[in-house]
Backbone as JSON, one array per atom type, in Angstrom:
{
  "sequence": "MTAAAVVRARGFREWRQGNARVLNETLPAHAQWWREHGREPGELLYVAIGDSAAQGIGASEPRHSYVGLLADHIRLATGRSVRVVNLSVSGATVELAVRDQLPLLAELSPDIVTVAIGANNVAVWDAAVFESGIRTIFAALPPHALVADLPCFHLPHNERIVAVGNRILRAVAAEYGLTVVPLHATTKRPGLRSVATHVANDLFHPNDRGYRVWAEAFLPALSEDIALLVPEDAEEFADLREG",
  "N": [[-1.21, -83.51, 229.66], [-1.14, -82.68, 233.06], [0.38, -80.05, 235.04], [1.08, -81.0, 237.54], [1.23, -83.73, 237.05], [3.36, -83.79, 235.3], [5.42, -83.01, 236.99], [5.41, -85.15, 238.8], [6.1, -87.25, 237.06], [8.64, -86.41, 236.28], [9.92, -86.5, 238.73], [9.79, -89.25, 239.28], [11.37, -90.23, 237.19], [13.86, -89.11, 237.82], [14.27, -90.35, 240.26], [14.51, -93.04, 239.47], [16.77, -92.88, 237.78], [18.66, -92.1, 239.64], [18.77, -94.39, 241.26], [19.72, -96.19, 239.37], [22.28, -95.17, 238.96], [23.4, -95.73, 241.44], [23.43, -98.56, 241.38], [25.16, -98.88, 239.22], [27.54, -98.18, 240.37], [28.22, -100.46, 241.67], [29.29, -102.16, 239.83], [32.2, -102.47, 239.39], [32.91, -103.75, 241.81], [31.47, -106.15, 241.78], [32.56, -107.36, 239.49], [35.21, -107.66, 240.32], [34.85, -109.41, 242.46], [34.01, -111.77, 241.17], [36.29, -112.27, 239.62], [38.19, -112.85, 241.6], [37.06, -115.11, 242.83], [37.07, -116.8, 240.7], [39.61, -117.78, 240.61], [39.79, -119.69, 242.48], [40.32, -123.13, 243.21], [38.7, -126.1, 241.89], [36.92, -129.2, 241.61], [35.16, -129.47, 239.53], [34.49, -127.5, 236.63], [32.74, -124.61, 236.03], [31.56, -122.48, 233.63], [30.42, -119.27, 232.8], [28.75, -117.34, 230.4], [27.74, -114.1, 229.59], [25.91, -111.13, 230.59], [25.24, -108.23, 232.59], [23.38, -109.47, 234.22], [24.4, -112.03, 234.68], [26.57, -111.23, 236.13], [25.29, -110.45, 238.38], [24.23, -107.97, 239.02], [22.18, -105.87, 240.87], [21.49, -107.77, 242.7], [21.77, -108.55, 246.22], [24.25, -109.48, 246.9], [27.07, -110.6, 244.92], [27.12, -113.42, 244.85], [24.51, -114.12, 244.99], [23.48, -113.96, 242.5], [22.1, -115.5, 239.5], [24.08, -117.14, 238.49], [25.72, -117.62, 240.71], [23.86, -118.98, 242.33], [23.33, -121.24, 240.77], [25.84, -122.41, 240.77], [26.07, -123.11, 243.48], [24.05, -125.02, 243.56], [25.12, -127.0, 241.88], [27.31, -127.83, 243.42], [26.01, -128.89, 245.69], [24.45, -130.92, 244.52], [26.28, -132.63, 243.34], [28.22, -133.09, 245.22], [30.76, -132.23, 244.93], [33.58, -130.0, 244.63], [33.46, -126.76, 243.08], [34.79, -124.76, 240.6], [34.21, -121.53, 239.52], [34.18, -119.76, 236.63], [33.4, -116.78, 235.64], [32.72, -115.29, 232.84], [31.23, -113.19, 232.05], [30.28, -109.8, 231.19], [29.24, -106.69, 232.31], [26.76, -104.93, 230.56], [27.23, -106.15, 228.17], [26.6, -107.02, 224.77], [25.51, -109.35, 222.21], [27.43, -109.1, 220.24], [29.62, -108.0, 221.61], [30.1, -110.04, 223.39], [31.03, -112.0, 221.67], [33.42, -110.81, 220.9], [34.83, -110.36, 223.36], [34.4, -112.46, 225.22], [34.29, -115.06, 224.07], [36.99, -115.66, 223.15], [38.23, -116.19, 225.6], [36.77, -118.34, 226.55], [37.61, -120.29, 224.78], [40.0, -121.11, 225.8], [39.46, -122.8, 227.83], [38.16, -125.82, 229.39], [35.29, -126.55, 230.13], [33.05, -128.17, 232.46], [30.44, -127.5, 232.88], [28.44, -125.19, 231.16], [26.85, -122.1, 230.92], [24.81, -119.86, 229.1], [23.57, -116.67, 228.79], [22.63, -114.2, 227.03], [22.07, -111.2, 225.16], [19.97, -109.57, 225.97], [20.67, -106.89, 226.15], [20.78, -106.22, 223.53], [18.24, -105.61, 222.77], [17.62, -102.92, 223.13], [19.0, -101.7, 221.09], [18.14, -102.75, 218.62], [18.88, -104.97, 216.02], [18.17, -107.29, 213.85], [19.72, -108.85, 212.1], [22.36, -108.44, 212.97], [22.1, -109.46, 215.55], [21.49, -112.2, 215.02], [23.83, -113.0, 213.66], [25.77, -112.7, 215.68], [24.78, -114.47, 217.68], [24.92, -116.87, 216.29], [27.69, -117.15, 215.96], [28.51, -117.37, 218.61], [27.12, -119.71, 219.49], [28.21, -121.61, 217.81], [30.7, -121.91, 218.88], [30.38, -123.18, 221.27], [30.52, -125.94, 223.62], [28.83, -129.12, 223.17], [27.23, -129.68, 225.39], [26.44, -127.29, 226.48], [24.25, -124.91, 228.02], [21.82, -122.77, 226.85], [20.13, -119.8, 227.36], [16.97, -118.42, 226.44], [15.82, -115.08, 225.59], [14.9, -112.95, 228.34], [11.66, -112.08, 229.8], [10.35, -108.91, 229.1], [8.02, -107.62, 229.57], [6.89, -105.08, 228.71], [5.01, -104.15, 225.86], [6.23, -103.2, 223.37], [8.96, -103.9, 223.65], [8.63, -106.63, 224.03], [7.76, -107.51, 221.56], [10.09, -107.34, 220.07], [11.67, -109.11, 221.53], [10.32, -111.5, 221.0], [10.95, -111.94, 218.31], [13.74, -112.13, 218.54], [13.96, -114.43, 220.14], [12.9, -116.39, 218.49], [14.88, -116.48, 216.54], [17.07, -117.22, 218.13], [16.32, -119.77, 219.11], [16.1, -121.22, 216.75], [18.73, -121.21, 215.77], [20.02, -122.48, 217.88], [18.87, -125.02, 217.64], [20.03, -125.85, 215.27], [22.62, -126.33, 216.09], [22.26, -128.24, 217.97], [21.86, -127.55, 220.65], [20.75, -127.18, 224.06], [17.97, -125.28, 224.95], [17.19, -123.02, 227.45], [14.2, -122.17, 229.08], [13.96, -119.23, 229.7], [12.44, -116.95, 229.14], [9.71, -117.75, 229.37], [9.69, -118.5, 232.04], [10.34, -116.15, 233.44], [8.24, -114.62, 232.67], [6.05, -115.72, 233.86], [5.42, -114.81, 236.59], [4.13, -112.42, 236.04], [3.2, -108.94, 235.38], [3.22, -107.77, 237.85], [5.53, -108.59, 239.01], [7.44, -106.72, 238.61], [7.4, -105.1, 240.78], [8.23, -106.81, 242.76], [10.3, -108.55, 242.01], [12.34, -107.16, 240.87], [15.16, -104.96, 240.82], [15.89, -101.64, 242.2], [16.4, -100.06, 239.99], [14.57, -100.75, 238.2], [15.1, -102.56, 236.2], [17.23, -104.54, 236.37], [17.23, -107.85, 237.86], [16.32, -108.52, 241.31], [17.31, -110.2, 244.39], [15.2, -112.08, 244.65], [14.28, -112.14, 242.02], [16.53, -113.2, 240.73], [16.5, -115.76, 241.74], [14.35, -116.8, 240.36], [15.4, -116.75, 237.76], [17.43, -118.68, 238.11], [15.83, -120.92, 238.59], [14.8, -121.35, 236.07], [16.93, -122.51, 234.73], [17.39, -124.87, 236.12], [16.05, -127.5, 235.56], [17.24, -128.39, 233.08], [19.9, -128.16, 233.81], [20.1, -130.06, 235.81], [20.01, -132.41, 234.36], [22.46, -132.29, 233.03], [24.13, -132.38, 235.25], [23.71, -134.94, 236.2], [25.33, -136.48, 234.62], [27.76, -135.92, 235.63], [28.07, -137.03, 238.07], [29.8, -139.49, 239.73], [29.54, -143.03, 239.08], [29.96, -144.72, 241.25], [29.3, -143.05, 243.34], [26.57, -142.77, 243.01], [25.79, -145.42, 243.48], [26.53, -145.65, 246.12], [24.78, -143.82, 247.26], [22.38, -145.12, 246.74], [22.65, -147.36, 248.38], [22.61, -146.17, 250.88], [20.03, -145.15, 250.91], [18.65, -147.51, 250.83]],
  "CA": [[-0.69, -83.85, 230.98], [-1.17, -81.53, 233.95], [1.67, -79.66, 235.61], [1.36, -81.91, 238.66], [1.63, -85.02, 236.47], [4.72, -83.6, 234.77], [6.33, -82.99, 238.15], [5.5, -86.52, 239.3], [6.85, -88.04, 236.08], [10.04, -85.99, 236.37], [10.44, -87.02, 239.99], [9.98, -90.69, 239.13], [12.51, -90.44, 236.29], [15.07, -88.78, 238.57], [14.44, -91.4, 241.27], [15.01, -94.23, 238.78], [18.13, -92.6, 237.33], [19.51, -92.13, 240.83], [18.96, -95.79, 241.64], [20.58, -96.8, 238.36], [23.65, -94.74, 239.25], [23.86, -96.49, 242.61], [23.76, -99.91, 240.92], [26.35, -98.8, 238.36], [28.72, -98.11, 241.23], [28.55, -101.81, 242.14], [29.86, -102.95, 238.73], [33.58, -102.9, 239.63], [32.99, -104.67, 242.95], [30.97, -107.45, 241.33], [33.54, -107.92, 238.57], [36.36, -108.08, 241.12], [34.44, -110.59, 243.24], [34.04, -112.95, 240.29], [37.68, -112.56, 239.25], [38.86, -113.48, 242.74], [36.52, -116.46, 243.03], [37.43, -117.61, 239.55], [40.94, -118.35, 240.82], [39.7, -120.77, 243.46], [40.3, -124.44, 242.54], [37.49, -126.91, 242.01], [36.93, -130.46, 240.84], [34.37, -129.2, 238.33], [34.62, -126.13, 236.12], [31.52, -124.01, 235.51], [31.85, -121.23, 232.93], [29.22, -118.51, 232.45], [28.84, -116.26, 229.42], [26.56, -113.28, 229.75], [26.0, -109.68, 230.78], [25.15, -107.8, 233.99], [22.59, -110.43, 234.98], [25.33, -113.07, 235.14], [27.39, -110.59, 237.16], [24.48, -110.32, 239.58], [23.89, -106.58, 239.33], [20.83, -105.8, 241.44], [21.42, -108.69, 243.84], [22.37, -108.01, 247.44], [25.65, -109.89, 246.81], [27.29, -111.31, 243.65], [26.84, -114.85, 244.94], [23.07, -114.31, 244.88], [23.09, -113.96, 241.09], [21.72, -116.85, 239.07], [25.31, -117.92, 238.34], [26.09, -118.08, 242.05], [22.87, -119.96, 242.78], [23.54, -122.49, 240.02], [27.08, -123.01, 241.27], [25.74, -123.76, 244.76], [23.27, -126.22, 243.25], [26.04, -128.02, 241.36], [28.07, -128.34, 244.57], [25.15, -129.72, 246.52], [23.96, -132.08, 243.78], [27.37, -133.55, 243.0], [29.11, -133.32, 246.34], [32.11, -131.91, 244.47], [33.89, -128.57, 244.61], [33.22, -126.14, 241.78], [35.44, -123.5, 240.23], [33.32, -120.76, 238.66], [34.81, -118.72, 235.83], [32.31, -115.97, 235.13], [33.28, -114.46, 231.77], [30.26, -112.15, 231.7], [30.65, -108.39, 231.31], [28.06, -105.84, 232.37], [26.53, -104.15, 229.35], [27.6, -106.9, 226.96], [25.67, -107.46, 223.74], [26.04, -110.57, 221.6], [28.65, -108.76, 219.52], [30.7, -107.83, 222.58], [30.41, -111.37, 223.93], [31.88, -112.64, 220.66], [34.75, -110.17, 220.94], [35.53, -110.37, 224.64], [34.22, -113.65, 226.05], [34.6, -116.3, 223.35], [38.41, -116.01, 223.17], [38.57, -116.75, 226.92], [36.15, -119.67, 226.61], [38.4, -121.21, 223.97], [41.15, -121.56, 226.58], [38.95, -123.59, 228.96], [37.44, -127.07, 229.1], [34.32, -126.56, 231.22], [32.09, -129.26, 232.65], [29.13, -126.87, 232.78], [28.46, -123.88, 230.52], [25.56, -121.43, 230.75], [24.86, -118.65, 228.27], [22.37, -115.82, 228.8], [23.13, -112.98, 226.4], [21.19, -110.65, 224.15], [18.99, -108.62, 226.5], [21.11, -105.53, 225.84], [20.55, -105.96, 222.1], [16.86, -105.17, 222.56], [17.59, -101.46, 223.06], [19.62, -101.27, 219.83], [17.8, -103.97, 217.9], [19.19, -105.24, 214.62], [17.99, -108.74, 213.8], [20.84, -109.48, 211.39], [23.51, -108.39, 213.88], [21.82, -110.4, 216.63], [21.63, -113.57, 214.53], [25.24, -113.25, 213.37], [26.47, -112.89, 216.95], [24.3, -115.7, 218.31], [25.45, -118.0, 215.52], [29.11, -117.27, 216.27], [28.63, -117.87, 219.99], [26.65, -121.08, 219.59], [29.15, -122.48, 217.09], [31.9, -122.09, 219.69], [30.04, -123.81, 222.54], [30.49, -127.41, 223.66], [27.45, -129.61, 222.95], [26.44, -129.75, 226.62], [26.16, -125.95, 226.97], [22.85, -124.52, 228.19], [21.64, -121.4, 226.37], [18.83, -119.26, 227.74], [16.37, -117.44, 225.54], [15.76, -113.75, 226.19], [13.9, -112.88, 229.4], [10.46, -111.29, 229.56], [10.45, -107.47, 229.39], [6.65, -107.22, 229.92], [6.39, -103.97, 227.88], [4.65, -104.69, 224.53], [7.21, -102.9, 222.31], [10.14, -104.75, 223.86], [8.25, -108.03, 223.89], [7.72, -107.84, 220.13], [11.48, -107.56, 219.67], [12.1, -110.33, 222.2], [9.74, -112.63, 220.29], [11.78, -112.15, 217.11], [15.04, -112.61, 219.0], [13.88, -115.81, 220.63], [12.74, -117.29, 217.34], [16.21, -116.62, 215.96], [17.92, -117.96, 219.07], [15.93, -121.18, 219.16], [16.41, -121.85, 215.46], [20.18, -121.42, 215.7], [20.33, -123.51, 218.87], [18.48, -126.31, 217.08], [21.04, -126.2, 214.27], [23.82, -126.82, 216.77], [21.89, -129.26, 218.93], [22.03, -127.03, 222.01], [19.56, -127.12, 224.9], [17.52, -123.91, 225.24], [16.56, -122.85, 228.75], [13.03, -121.3, 228.87], [14.03, -118.07, 230.6], [11.33, -116.03, 228.88], [8.47, -118.27, 229.97], [9.83, -118.53, 233.5], [10.29, -114.79, 233.97], [6.93, -114.04, 232.35], [5.02, -116.36, 234.68], [4.93, -114.01, 237.73], [3.32, -111.32, 235.55], [3.69, -107.56, 235.48], [3.41, -107.42, 239.26], [6.88, -108.96, 239.42], [8.28, -105.51, 238.56], [7.44, -104.58, 242.14], [8.72, -107.8, 243.72], [11.43, -109.33, 241.51], [13.24, -106.27, 240.14], [15.9, -104.0, 241.65], [15.34, -100.28, 242.19], [16.54, -99.4, 238.69], [13.45, -101.28, 237.42], [15.62, -103.3, 235.05], [17.92, -105.75, 236.81], [16.55, -108.63, 238.9], [16.84, -108.51, 242.69], [17.57, -111.57, 244.85], [14.06, -112.93, 244.3], [14.28, -112.29, 240.58], [17.59, -114.12, 240.32], [16.07, -117.13, 242.05], [13.51, -117.22, 239.23], [16.33, -117.06, 236.67], [18.07, -119.96, 238.4], [14.82, -121.97, 238.42], [14.66, -121.63, 234.64], [18.04, -123.36, 234.32], [17.56, -126.07, 236.93], [15.73, -128.8, 234.94], [18.28, -128.78, 232.12], [21.16, -128.3, 234.54], [20.06, -131.33, 236.53], [20.36, -133.46, 233.4], [23.91, -132.21, 232.85], [24.78, -132.78, 236.49], [23.62, -136.4, 236.32], [26.46, -137.06, 233.9], [28.98, -135.59, 236.35], [28.1, -137.77, 239.33], [30.41, -140.81, 239.51], [28.64, -144.16, 239.29], [30.1, -145.26, 242.6], [28.58, -142.16, 244.24], [25.16, -143.12, 242.9], [25.6, -146.67, 244.14], [26.62, -145.39, 247.56], [23.53, -143.18, 247.65], [21.34, -146.16, 246.73], [22.83, -148.19, 249.57], [22.17, -145.39, 252.04], [18.57, -145.08, 250.88], [18.14, -148.84, 251.09]],
  "C": [[-0.65, -82.59, 231.83], [0.22, -81.23, 234.48], [2.07, -80.6, 236.74], [1.85, -83.26, 238.14], [3.04, -84.93, 235.91], [5.74, -83.65, 235.89], [6.52, -84.4, 238.7], [6.34, -87.4, 238.37], [8.34, -87.7, 236.16], [10.68, -86.54, 237.64], [10.71, -88.51, 239.92], [11.21, -90.99, 238.28], [13.82, -90.17, 237.03], [15.35, -89.83, 239.63], [15.04, -92.65, 240.63], [16.45, -94.03, 238.33], [19.11, -92.62, 238.5], [19.8, -93.55, 241.28], [19.87, -96.52, 240.65], [22.04, -96.42, 238.59], [24.23, -95.5, 240.43], [24.26, -97.9, 242.21], [25.01, -99.91, 240.04], [27.64, -98.75, 239.18], [29.13, -99.48, 241.76], [29.24, -102.64, 241.06], [31.29, -103.38, 239.0], [33.71, -103.92, 240.76], [32.52, -106.07, 242.55], [32.0, -108.12, 240.42], [34.76, -108.42, 239.34], [36.06, -109.33, 241.92], [34.52, -111.84, 242.39], [35.46, -113.29, 239.86], [38.39, -113.3, 240.37], [38.37, -114.91, 242.93], [36.83, -117.38, 241.86], [38.8, -118.26, 239.67], [40.91, -119.53, 241.8], [39.6, -122.12, 242.74], [38.97, -125.16, 242.75], [37.61, -128.17, 241.18], [36.18, -130.31, 239.52], [34.56, -127.75, 237.93], [33.3, -125.69, 235.5], [31.89, -122.66, 234.9], [30.54, -120.57, 232.52], [29.56, -117.43, 231.44], [27.59, -115.42, 229.56], [26.85, -111.81, 229.93], [25.85, -109.36, 232.27], [24.32, -108.75, 234.83], [23.47, -111.56, 235.51], [26.27, -112.52, 236.2], [26.62, -110.45, 238.48], [24.18, -108.9, 239.98], [22.42, -106.51, 239.74], [20.63, -106.74, 242.6], [22.11, -108.07, 245.05], [23.86, -108.36, 247.52], [25.84, -110.63, 245.49], [26.9, -112.78, 243.72], [25.34, -115.15, 244.87], [22.56, -114.13, 243.45], [22.68, -115.36, 240.69], [22.95, -117.72, 238.89], [25.76, -118.46, 239.7], [25.15, -119.14, 242.57], [23.05, -121.29, 242.07], [24.82, -123.18, 240.48], [26.84, -123.73, 242.59], [24.96, -125.05, 244.52], [24.17, -127.34, 242.73], [26.84, -128.65, 242.5], [27.23, -129.3, 245.4], [24.75, -131.01, 245.81], [25.05, -133.1, 243.5], [28.25, -133.92, 244.18], [30.55, -133.01, 245.99], [32.33, -130.39, 244.5], [33.79, -128.04, 243.19], [34.02, -124.85, 241.65], [34.51, -122.79, 239.25], [34.13, -119.68, 237.95], [33.68, -117.96, 235.13], [32.88, -114.99, 234.11], [32.39, -113.27, 231.43], [30.82, -110.75, 231.95], [29.38, -107.56, 231.33], [27.96, -104.98, 231.12], [26.8, -104.9, 228.06], [26.39, -107.16, 226.07], [26.22, -108.75, 223.15], [27.33, -110.28, 220.86], [29.83, -108.64, 220.46], [31.08, -109.16, 223.22], [31.31, -112.14, 222.97], [33.3, -112.1, 220.76], [35.52, -110.45, 222.22], [35.49, -111.7, 225.39], [34.59, -114.95, 225.35], [36.09, -116.64, 223.33], [38.84, -116.62, 224.5], [37.97, -118.14, 227.09], [37.0, -120.69, 225.88], [39.6, -121.78, 224.72], [40.76, -122.52, 227.7], [38.28, -124.86, 228.48], [36.4, -127.27, 230.2], [33.45, -127.81, 231.25], [30.66, -128.76, 232.5], [29.31, -125.51, 232.12], [27.04, -123.34, 230.47], [25.77, -120.15, 229.95], [23.53, -117.93, 228.39], [22.82, -114.45, 228.3], [22.11, -112.5, 225.38], [20.18, -109.64, 224.65], [19.37, -107.19, 226.16], [20.97, -105.2, 224.36], [19.16, -105.4, 221.84], [16.79, -103.66, 222.38], [18.16, -100.92, 221.76], [19.38, -102.36, 218.79], [18.17, -103.93, 216.43], [19.19, -106.75, 214.49], [19.18, -109.44, 213.15], [22.08, -109.53, 212.27], [23.33, -109.4, 215.01], [22.04, -111.84, 216.17], [23.09, -113.92, 214.25], [26.02, -113.52, 214.65], [26.08, -114.18, 217.64], [24.88, -116.92, 217.6], [26.93, -118.22, 215.84], [29.32, -117.83, 217.67], [28.26, -119.34, 220.06], [27.6, -122.06, 218.89], [30.39, -122.79, 217.93], [31.65, -122.86, 220.98], [30.19, -125.33, 222.48], [29.05, -127.89, 223.59], [26.6, -129.65, 224.22], [26.1, -128.37, 227.17], [24.65, -125.7, 227.03], [22.7, -123.06, 227.81], [20.22, -120.93, 226.71], [18.28, -118.37, 226.64], [16.25, -116.11, 226.28], [14.66, -113.68, 227.25], [12.7, -112.02, 229.0], [10.69, -109.84, 229.98], [9.11, -106.87, 229.79], [6.09, -106.1, 229.03], [6.17, -104.45, 226.45], [5.7, -104.42, 223.44], [8.44, -103.79, 222.44], [9.82, -106.22, 223.63], [8.14, -108.45, 222.42], [9.13, -108.12, 219.61], [11.99, -108.87, 220.26], [11.57, -111.56, 221.48], [10.54, -112.96, 219.03], [13.14, -112.73, 217.51], [15.01, -114.06, 219.45], [13.61, -116.81, 219.52], [14.1, -117.54, 216.67], [17.08, -117.51, 216.84], [17.59, -119.45, 219.08], [16.25, -121.91, 217.86], [17.9, -122.15, 215.35], [20.61, -122.49, 216.7], [19.99, -124.89, 218.34], [19.5, -126.77, 216.04], [22.27, -126.83, 214.92], [23.52, -127.86, 217.85], [22.04, -128.84, 220.38], [20.69, -126.98, 222.75], [19.22, -125.67, 225.21], [16.77, -123.9, 226.57], [15.42, -121.84, 228.61], [12.98, -120.11, 229.82], [12.85, -117.13, 230.38], [10.05, -116.5, 229.56], [8.53, -118.21, 231.49], [9.74, -117.14, 234.1], [8.96, -114.1, 233.66], [5.86, -114.53, 233.32], [4.53, -115.5, 235.85], [4.11, -112.8, 237.32], [3.93, -109.96, 235.8], [3.94, -107.15, 236.93], [4.83, -107.73, 239.74], [7.84, -107.78, 239.35], [8.43, -104.93, 239.96], [8.11, -105.53, 243.13], [10.01, -108.51, 243.31], [12.51, -108.48, 240.84], [13.89, -105.29, 241.1], [15.35, -102.59, 241.45], [15.54, -99.53, 240.88], [15.44, -99.85, 237.73], [13.91, -101.99, 236.15], [16.27, -104.61, 235.48], [17.09, -106.52, 237.84], [17.13, -108.31, 240.29], [17.06, -109.97, 243.11], [16.44, -112.52, 244.46], [14.01, -113.17, 242.8], [15.35, -113.25, 240.1], [17.27, -115.57, 240.69], [15.17, -117.68, 240.94], [14.39, -117.56, 238.03], [16.98, -118.43, 236.89], [17.09, -121.11, 238.19], [14.64, -122.33, 236.94], [15.74, -122.6, 234.15], [18.01, -124.74, 234.96], [17.17, -127.39, 236.26], [16.8, -129.28, 233.97], [19.62, -128.99, 232.82], [21.21, -129.63, 235.27], [20.42, -132.5, 235.62], [21.87, -133.48, 233.14], [24.64, -132.73, 234.08], [24.78, -134.29, 236.65], [24.79, -137.1, 235.65], [27.78, -136.82, 234.64], [29.13, -136.34, 237.66], [28.69, -139.15, 239.08], [29.45, -141.93, 239.83], [28.74, -144.71, 240.7], [29.39, -144.38, 243.62], [27.1, -142.48, 244.21], [24.88, -144.44, 243.62], [25.63, -146.52, 245.65], [25.32, -144.77, 248.07], [22.39, -144.19, 247.7], [21.42, -147.03, 247.97], [22.32, -147.46, 250.82], [20.65, -145.35, 252.1], [17.94, -146.42, 251.21], [18.23, -149.21, 252.56]]
}
């Protein structure tokens, strides 16, 4: 590598680290936003388990995370108010979700549950630890919970780990009869170019466009859950209006 290339690489690394520090400064604000909104009443209760993606780090506002987008969809599709309790914690692994988030879930009776956890395990990969944590989480979920597989990382080394993780995740989900949301396939579809268009400046977290893709991955399965939450008289009323 030439001296000029070394300088460019160092400059890029410093630029990325600087952007990551800026995003890290948003962590407390996002967490506070979700805590405040979690106190708002709603006819339906939506609970999210996850990590910084569920918090919406990288989005222009917390409500533009996939959790916020899904909550808006539930409101529009059902015509009912929604309380969102976002249990996610930035930096969470499956082990930390077991420790910190499951005890809080046990105190709630949610109508909708989404789980997207495990991306942070890729950097410290241990298949046995991952499977143990996933099994504990899935065993504690209600049968209507929606669990996402790991997103696409695009880089070959990470993708090999993700492939193993997703095989484990899908096998355990099948044991518990849980619906798996195809997050990996959905985030892989835009291709490597999506790093320039769907990712925040830290080149890791999604941006607003990226979170819309995450939400799209959940929507088909979420729509099936929502259909069970719409009162029959509301459906009949809608039929009359259409007629």
